[in-house]
C-alpha positions as CSV (number, residue, x, y, z in Angstrom):
1,M,92.1,176.9,187.9
2,G,88.4,176.3,187.8
3,L,87.9,175.7,191.5
4,C,84.2,175.7,192.5
5,L,84.1,176.1,196.2
6,P,81.2,177.8,198.1
7,C,83.7,179.8,200.2
8,L,84.7,181.7,197.1
9,G,82.4,184.8,196.7
10,G,79.0,184.3,195.1
11,A,79.1,180.5,194.8
12,A,76.8,180.0,197.8
13,D,74.0,181.8,196.0
14,D,74.0,179.1,193.3
15,V,73.2,176.3,195.6
16,V,69.7,174.9,195.1
17,E,68.0,173.5,198.2
18,T,65.7,170.6,197.8
19,P,62.2,170.9,199.3
20,D,61.3,168.8,202.4
21,P,59.8,165.4,201.7
22,E,56.3,166.4,202.8
23,M,56.2,169.4,200.4
24,K,57.6,167.3,197.6
25,R,54.9,164.6,198.2
26,R,52.1,167.3,198.1
27,Q,53.5,168.7,194.8
28,L,53.7,165.2,193.3
29,A,50.1,164.4,194.4
30,A,48.8,167.7,192.9
31,A,50.6,167.1,189.7
32,A,49.2,163.5,189.5
33,E,45.7,164.8,190.1
34,K,46.0,167.4,187.4
35,R,47.3,164.9,184.9
36,Q,44.4,162.6,185.7
37,Q,41.8,165.4,185.2
38,E,43.4,166.4,181.9
39,A,43.4,162.8,180.7
40,S,39.8,162.2,181.7
41,S,38.6,165.3,179.8
42,R,40.8,164.8,176.7
43,G,38.7,165.0,173.6
44,I,35.7,166.4,175.4
45,K,34.6,169.9,174.4
46,N,32.2,170.4,177.3
47,P,33.1,168.4,180.4
48,Q,30.2,169.9,182.4
49,S,27.7,168.5,179.9
50,V,29.2,165.1,180.2
51,E,29.0,165.2,184.0
52,Q,25.3,166.2,183.8
53,K,24.5,163.4,181.4
54,K,26.3,160.9,183.7
55,K,24.4,162.0,186.7
56,K,21.1,161.9,184.9
57,Q,21.8,158.4,183.7
58,E,22.7,157.3,187.2
59,E,19.5,158.7,188.5
60,T,17.5,157.0,185.8
61,E,19.1,153.7,186.6
62,K,18.5,154.1,190.3
63,W,14.9,155.1,189.7
64,S,14.3,152.1,187.4
65,S,15.9,149.7,189.8
66,T,13.7,150.9,192.8
67,E,10.5,151.1,190.8
68,G,8.9,147.7,190.6
69,P,5.5,146.4,189.5
70,V,2.8,147.6,191.9
71,G,1.0,144.6,193.4
72,G,2.7,142.3,190.9
73,R,0.5,143.6,188.0
74,G,2.8,145.9,186.2
75,G,4.8,145.3,183.1
76,L,3.8,144.0,179.7
77,R,1.3,141.3,179.1
78,W,1.5,138.7,176.5
79,Q,-1.6,137.5,174.7
80,V,-1.5,134.0,173.4
81,G,-3.8,133.6,170.6
């Protein structure tokens, strides 16, 4: 009683085949990327706005680092008096 053999009718349909290693690796990579994106945007209502602010800040920092005093005469002057 209770024999579970694939040669008995219908049991072969219940066998689950595992995906090949390459497909499994792709699925795991996609799931990891999705989790990372969800974690990075957790608590943020408008992720596009945050990205725009980040880019603007980077551009501002880049601009301020490339801009220097022209002829060595830029910047604030201190008066001693």
